[in-house]
TILUMVO-507116 format. One record per residue (C-alpha): residue number from 0; residue in one letter; x, y, z. Coordinates in Angstrom, 3 decimals. Each point is the difference from the previous one (the first is absolute). Layout:
% residues N
> NUM|A|X|Y|Z .
...
END
This chain:
% residues 331
> 0|X|5.959|31.568|-2.284 .
> 1|X|-2.223|-2.770|1.206 .
> 2|X|1.454|-1.745|3.243 .
> 3|X|0.601|-3.974|-0.167 .
> 4|X|1.201|-2.255|2.594 .
> 5|X|0.830|-3.344|-1.297 .
> 6|X|-0.002|-3.486|1.928 .
> 7|X|2.714|-1.226|-1.953 .
> 8|X|2.838|2.271|-1.674 .
> 9|X|-1.035|0.860|-3.519 .
> 10|X|2.545|-1.626|-2.584 .
> 11|X|1.644|2.234|-2.762 .
> 12|X|-2.521|-0.767|-3.096 .
> 13|X|-2.557|1.355|2.203 .
> 14|X|1.574|3.132|0.850 .
> 15|X|-0.856|1.782|-2.727 .
> 16|X|-3.544|-0.618|0.009 .
> 17|X|-0.296|2.884|2.771 .
> 18|X|2.607|2.170|-1.805 .
> 19|X|-1.670|3.692|0.297 .
> 20|X|-3.426|-1.425|1.782 .
> 21|X|1.075|-1.448|3.697 .
> 22|X|2.879|-0.575|2.122 .
> 23|X|0.525|-2.813|2.110 .
> 24|X|0.133|1.127|3.827 .
> 25|X|1.219|-3.348|1.554 .
> 26|X|-0.031|-4.220|0.629 .
> 27|X|-1.362|-2.061|1.998 .
> 28|X|3.679|-1.443|-0.403 .
> 29|X|2.009|3.450|0.986 .
> 30|X|-0.288|-0.808|3.664 .
> 31|X|-0.429|-3.515|1.126 .
> 32|X|-1.047|1.423|3.440 .
> 33|X|-3.119|2.334|-1.165 .
> 34|X|-0.271|-1.254|-2.991 .
> 35|X|-3.073|2.923|-0.513 .
> 36|X|1.975|2.925|1.381 .
> 37|X|0.199|2.005|-3.422 .
> 38|X|-3.605|-0.779|-0.482 .
> 39|X|-1.684|3.142|0.982 .
> 40|X|-0.016|2.229|-3.022 .
> 41|X|-0.780|-2.965|-1.884 .
> 42|X|-3.337|0.528|-3.195 .
> 43|X|0.698|-3.247|-1.134 .
> 44|X|1.324|-3.593|0.810 .
> 45|X|1.099|-2.669|-1.767 .
> 46|X|-0.500|-2.887|1.913 .
> 47|X|1.606|-3.389|-0.036 .
> 48|X|-1.643|-2.795|1.988 .
> 49|X|2.160|-0.085|2.669 .
> 50|X|-1.334|2.342|2.537 .
> 51|X|-3.456|0.933|1.720 .
> 52|X|-1.996|3.000|-1.241 .
> 53|X|-2.021|0.700|2.794 .
> 54|X|-2.030|2.968|1.724 .
> 55|X|3.752|0.491|2.159 .
> 56|X|2.222|0.220|-3.326 .
> 57|X|-2.416|1.974|-1.490 .
> 58|X|-0.990|2.218|2.507 .
> 59|X|4.171|0.950|-0.594 .
> 60|X|-0.283|1.644|-2.991 .
> 61|X|-3.063|2.386|0.318 .
> 62|X|0.674|1.079|-3.851 .
> 63|X|-0.572|-3.111|-1.272 .
> 64|X|-2.391|-0.624|-3.169 .
> 65|X|0.737|-3.069|-1.536 .
> 66|X|1.772|-3.744|1.148 .
> 67|X|0.373|-1.487|-3.329 .
> 68|X|1.176|-3.868|0.103 .
> 69|X|3.166|-1.601|-1.865 .
> 70|X|-2.390|-3.467|-0.288 .
> 71|X|-4.045|-1.360|0.043 .
> 72|X|-0.138|-0.555|4.153 .
> 73|X|-1.041|2.888|1.635 .
> 74|X|-0.856|-2.073|3.673 .
> 75|X|3.162|1.952|1.401 .
> 76|X|-2.051|2.827|-0.910 .
> 77|X|-2.290|1.780|2.684 .
> 78|X|-2.004|0.557|-2.954 .
> 79|X|-3.269|1.220|1.998 .
> 80|X|2.573|2.261|2.133 .
> 81|X|0.882|1.343|-3.100 .
> 82|X|-3.846|0.760|-1.453 .
> 83|X|-0.269|1.632|3.263 .
> 84|X|3.160|2.336|-0.309 .
> 85|X|-1.295|0.745|-3.452 .
> 86|X|3.205|-2.182|-1.451 .
> 87|X|0.050|-1.387|-3.453 .
> 88|X|1.101|-3.957|0.003 .
> 89|X|0.994|-1.279|-3.056 .
> 90|X|1.590|-3.507|-1.468 .
> 91|X|1.779|-1.872|-2.403 .
> 92|X|-2.528|-2.402|-0.840 .
> 93|X|1.047|-0.574|-4.427 .
> 94|X|4.335|0.675|0.928 .
> 95|X|0.276|-3.532|1.645 .
> 96|X|-2.041|-2.460|-1.836 .
> 97|X|2.477|-1.805|-2.407 .
> 98|X|2.919|-0.030|2.240 .
> 99|X|-2.128|-1.754|3.399 .
> 100|X|-1.910|-2.150|-2.522 .
> 101|X|3.206|-1.450|-1.461 .
> 102|X|1.724|0.205|3.380 .
> 103|X|-2.726|-2.853|1.104 .
> 104|X|0.215|-2.203|-2.642 .
> 105|X|3.832|0.227|0.346 .
> 106|X|-0.911|-1.306|3.851 .
> 107|X|-2.396|-2.555|-1.141 .
> 108|X|2.842|-1.446|-2.588 .
> 109|X|2.873|0.131|2.362 .
> 110|X|-1.580|-1.530|3.190 .
> 111|X|-1.654|-3.076|-3.284 .
> 112|X|3.351|-0.639|-1.273 .
> 113|X|1.551|0.649|3.334 .
> 114|X|2.905|1.994|-1.060 .
> 115|X|0.632|0.915|4.256 .
> 116|X|1.078|-3.760|0.400 .
> 117|X|1.546|-0.457|-3.146 .
> 118|X|2.417|3.403|0.821 .
> 119|X|0.314|-1.285|3.402 .
> 120|X|0.953|-3.971|-0.580 .
> 121|X|2.323|1.447|-3.126 .
> 122|X|2.050|2.084|2.681 .
> 123|X|0.440|-2.575|2.480 .
> 124|X|1.486|-2.495|-2.048 .
> 125|X|-0.251|-3.666|1.234 .
> 126|X|-1.221|-2.998|-3.003 .
> 127|X|-3.549|0.513|0.037 .
> 128|X|-2.230|-1.559|-2.468 .
> 129|X|-1.907|2.863|-1.433 .
> 130|X|-1.491|-1.434|-2.479 .
> 131|X|-2.288|-2.527|2.583 .
> 132|X|0.170|2.889|2.462 .
> 133|X|-1.676|2.624|-2.144 .
> 134|X|-3.796|0.165|0.872 .
> 135|X|-0.590|2.990|-2.388 .
> 136|X|-3.427|0.545|-1.386 .
> 137|X|-1.962|0.732|-3.223 .
> 138|X|-2.127|3.332|-0.724 .
> 139|X|-1.483|-1.247|-2.511 .
> 140|X|-3.731|-0.685|-0.156 .
> 141|X|0.476|0.948|3.949 .
> 142|X|-2.960|1.784|1.676 .
> 143|X|1.461|3.811|0.880 .
> 144|X|-2.818|1.631|2.964 .
> 145|X|0.467|3.443|0.104 .
> 146|X|-1.331|1.917|2.783 .
> 147|X|-1.055|3.885|-1.373 .
> 148|X|0.118|0.149|-3.154 .
> 149|X|0.434|3.620|-0.646 .
> 150|X|2.954|1.728|-2.639 .
> 151|X|2.562|-2.400|1.619 .
> 152|X|-1.817|-3.444|0.538 .
> 153|X|-1.494|0.900|-3.890 .
> 154|X|3.485|-0.310|-1.404 .
> 155|X|1.321|-2.308|2.374 .
> 156|X|-3.198|-1.809|-1.837 .
> 157|X|1.641|0.358|-3.267 .
> 158|X|3.236|-1.256|0.259 .
> 159|X|-0.869|-2.951|2.260 .
> 160|X|-2.255|-0.884|-3.285 .
> 161|X|3.112|0.130|-2.254 .
> 162|X|1.048|-2.575|1.745 .
> 163|X|-2.910|-2.410|-0.159 .
> 164|X|-1.424|0.363|3.451 .
> 165|X|-3.625|0.373|0.763 .
> 166|X|-1.228|3.150|1.735 .
> 167|X|-2.290|0.527|2.645 .
> 168|X|-0.470|3.199|2.580 .
> 169|X|-2.237|0.684|2.566 .
> 170|X|-1.133|4.213|0.154 .
> 171|X|-3.165|1.270|1.089 .
> 172|X|0.825|3.079|-1.480 .
> 173|X|0.196|-0.974|-3.792 .
> 174|X|-2.306|-0.582|-2.727 .
> 175|X|-0.647|-3.472|-1.536 .
> 176|X|0.788|1.655|-3.389 .
> 177|X|3.133|1.602|1.089 .
> 178|X|1.307|-3.268|1.113 .
> 179|X|-1.621|-1.930|-3.435 .
> 180|X|2.432|2.756|-1.521 .
> 181|X|3.182|-1.162|1.918 .
> 182|X|-0.998|-4.175|-0.424 .
> 183|X|-0.485|-0.035|3.502 .
> 184|X|-2.510|-2.575|1.619 .
> 185|X|-2.127|2.414|2.417 .
> 186|X|-0.001|-1.873|3.405 .
> 187|X|-2.962|0.660|2.173 .
> 188|X|2.292|-0.893|3.445 .
> 189|X|3.306|0.262|1.391 .
> 190|X|-0.575|-3.402|0.945 .
> 191|X|-0.945|-0.746|-3.241 .
> 192|X|3.521|0.950|-1.446 .
> 193|X|1.859|-1.394|3.337 .
> 194|X|-0.813|-3.504|-0.900 .
> 195|X|0.568|0.394|-3.499 .
> 196|X|3.534|1.685|-0.895 .
> 197|X|3.155|-1.745|-0.199 .
> 198|X|1.302|3.723|0.180 .
> 199|X|-1.579|2.881|1.730 .
> 200|X|1.081|3.252|-0.248 .
> 201|X|-1.537|2.970|2.170 .
> 202|X|-0.237|3.610|-1.343 .
> 203|X|-2.483|1.435|2.030 .
> 204|X|0.184|3.352|2.843 .
> 205|X|1.082|-0.219|3.126 .
> 206|X|-3.260|1.506|2.030 .
> 207|X|-1.085|-1.255|3.499 .
> 208|X|-2.424|-2.094|-2.147 .
> 209|X|2.671|-1.991|-1.624 .
> 210|X|2.894|0.235|2.853 .
> 211|X|0.864|-3.910|0.518 .
> 212|X|-2.635|-1.089|-3.087 .
> 213|X|2.359|-3.388|-0.249 .
> 214|X|0.287|-1.069|4.139 .
> 215|X|0.025|-3.803|0.477 .
> 216|X|-3.658|-0.732|-0.659 .
> 217|X|0.608|1.483|-3.534 .
> 218|X|2.838|-1.646|-0.505 .
> 219|X|-0.618|-3.341|0.781 .
> 220|X|-2.924|0.601|-2.791 .
> 221|X|3.059|0.483|-2.615 .
> 222|X|0.417|-3.082|-2.354 .
> 223|X|2.359|-2.092|1.488 .
> 224|X|3.754|0.489|-1.570 .
> 225|X|-1.075|3.424|-1.083 .
> 226|X|2.285|3.062|-0.520 .
> 227|X|-1.196|2.879|2.082 .
> 228|X|1.136|3.370|-1.874 .
> 229|X|0.584|3.534|1.774 .
> 230|X|0.710|3.554|-1.668 .
> 231|X|-2.768|2.093|1.661 .
> 232|X|0.312|0.956|3.494 .
> 233|X|1.268|-2.623|3.214 .
> 234|X|-3.111|0.333|1.690 .
> 235|X|-1.649|-2.163|-1.762 .
> 236|X|1.454|-2.434|0.845 .
> 237|X|0.558|-1.825|3.721 .
> 238|X|3.510|-1.239|0.093 .
> 239|X|0.131|-2.350|2.412 .
> 240|X|-3.108|-1.688|-1.268 .
> 241|X|2.038|-0.159|-3.215 .
> 242|X|3.045|-1.258|1.438 .
> 243|X|-2.103|-2.866|1.265 .
> 244|X|-1.281|-0.487|-3.265 .
> 245|X|3.096|-0.909|-1.113 .
> 246|X|1.338|-1.729|2.296 .
> 247|X|-2.688|-2.866|-0.139 .
> 248|X|0.523|0.271|-3.374 .
> 249|X|-3.864|1.015|-1.021 .
> 250|X|1.840|2.505|-2.109 .
> 251|X|2.421|-0.474|-2.963 .
> 252|X|1.792|3.517|0.515 .
> 253|X|-0.267|3.711|0.979 .
> 254|X|0.904|3.055|-3.258 .
> 255|X|0.060|3.229|2.572 .
> 256|X|0.722|3.311|-0.755 .
> 257|X|-1.572|1.694|3.226 .
> 258|X|0.159|-0.834|3.760 .
> 259|X|-1.862|1.460|2.522 .
> 260|X|3.842|1.420|1.449 .
> 261|X|2.333|2.136|-2.105 .
> 262|X|2.932|-0.973|-0.409 .
> 263|X|-0.764|-3.278|0.535 .
> 264|X|2.149|-1.542|3.412 .
> 265|X|3.360|-2.517|-1.453 .
> 266|X|-1.390|-2.265|2.499 .
> 267|X|-3.872|-0.227|-1.096 .
> 268|X|-1.336|-3.434|-0.239 .
> 269|X|-0.915|0.313|-3.564 .
> 270|X|3.403|1.362|-1.503 .
> 271|X|1.152|-3.383|0.759 .
> 272|X|-2.335|-2.382|-1.662 .
> 273|X|1.470|-1.654|-3.497 .
> 274|X|-3.622|0.356|-1.147 .
> 275|X|-0.967|3.850|0.732 .
> 276|X|2.096|2.409|-2.030 .
> 277|X|-0.399|3.650|1.341 .
> 278|X|0.942|3.578|-1.709 .
> 279|X|-0.247|2.929|1.754 .
> 280|X|-2.633|2.078|-1.354 .
> 281|X|1.024|0.580|-3.072 .
> 282|X|-2.717|-1.673|-2.725 .
> 283|X|-0.835|4.120|-0.740 .
> 284|X|3.727|1.039|0.160 .
> 285|X|1.759|-1.003|-3.653 .
> 286|X|1.502|2.881|-2.130 .
> 287|X|-3.256|0.091|-1.750 .
> 288|X|-2.655|0.001|2.837 .
> 289|X|1.886|2.463|2.182 .
> 290|X|0.607|2.403|-2.918 .
> 291|X|-3.812|0.041|-0.835 .
> 292|X|-1.049|0.053|4.715 .
> 293|X|2.614|3.052|-0.186 .
> 294|X|-1.356|1.896|-3.047 .
> 295|X|-3.652|-0.696|1.344 .
> 296|X|0.323|1.050|3.505 .
> 297|X|1.901|3.393|-1.056 .
> 298|X|-2.412|1.070|-2.924 .
> 299|X|-2.872|-0.713|2.265 .
> 300|X|1.527|1.769|3.022 .
> 301|X|0.805|3.015|-2.346 .
> 302|X|-3.542|-0.085|-1.786 .
> 303|X|-1.768|0.347|3.236 .
> 304|X|2.149|2.906|1.597 .
> 305|X|-0.866|1.894|-3.202 .
> 306|X|-3.780|-1.097|0.275 .
> 307|X|-0.263|-2.752|-2.440 .
> 308|X|-2.266|-2.657|0.923 .
> 309|X|2.483|-2.984|-0.912 .
> 310|X|-1.017|-3.545|-1.167 .
> 311|X|0.567|-2.081|2.542 .
> 312|X|-1.499|1.919|3.403 .
> 313|X|-1.157|-2.040|3.077 .
> 314|X|-1.882|2.328|1.212 .
> 315|X|-1.619|2.192|-2.172 .
> 316|X|-1.703|1.689|1.959 .
> 317|X|2.472|2.615|1.442 .
> 318|X|0.838|0.778|-3.684 .
> 319|X|-1.964|2.841|-0.485 .
> 320|X|0.990|1.580|3.392 .
> 321|X|3.401|-0.291|-0.916 .
> 322|X|-0.843|1.280|-3.477 .
> 323|X|-0.909|3.082|1.261 .
> 324|X|3.315|0.721|1.971 .
> 325|X|2.437|1.964|-2.017 .
> 326|X|2.117|-1.597|-2.690 .
> 327|X|2.981|2.499|0.163 .
> 328|X|2.062|-2.248|2.502 .
> 329|X|0.893|1.152|3.554 .
> 330|X|-2.074|2.018|1.224 .
END
């Protein structure tokens, strides 16, 4: 039987996937004081997004053969260190596409229709002239700018087109043919999108190159009165600069599923604003999205343990080494 360690406890519907094949030897939730105390015998890890999978962690699991993410991003996995140790790293790039795209559009609509202000105002009571005070916007004919036109960005584009929006994107890694297939205008520079978009939505990974990509200078380049949406990574946005842009009235509002710090502090200044809606990093976590994430992560972990090549292997150079290992479980 293979031995699997999980960052989160395994929900009941997915336990049958391990029947007769693998056993769960522990989770990070078993002992908050030392969440890794059961890690030593692990051959596989089902990794969430809360822990850092660095060299120190890997060295606590000398039998480890695969780290399988319940998500797309591998910014918390030291892929190079894993590769040096012959550990396969997998992710689930297809699983959160629909749920995250829908969430991005939901945040856009909620901000633009001022739903937070409406809800708070009704609860507060008192006499308000809602008809005159309400300042919601209409998205038909507006321009959606996408930074990143991969799976999620492409799905967002399709929904936005259905709302009657024009869509443009900046992504130096996609082909003009892909953009044309999506009916998206492909920009030649980030600045071109910043200056034209009524709504700017981020769909790119967090890397050393993209860290803080929306800093004060680039936020100032955004179209006056525009909306920022971020369902990607909190580290992409300079939150202090964003707060200043909102306070000055340069931006209409922001919808954020991710911030730099999790959990979001209750006194975070962005939480106090009616023009900002924040959700707790749940864009990919609706029922269908979570089901795909769990099933993909578990399936790929078991494939590596059996010596089979998984579909979404981040470091394929280790697979030949992994494939030569014993396929019958613990040695």
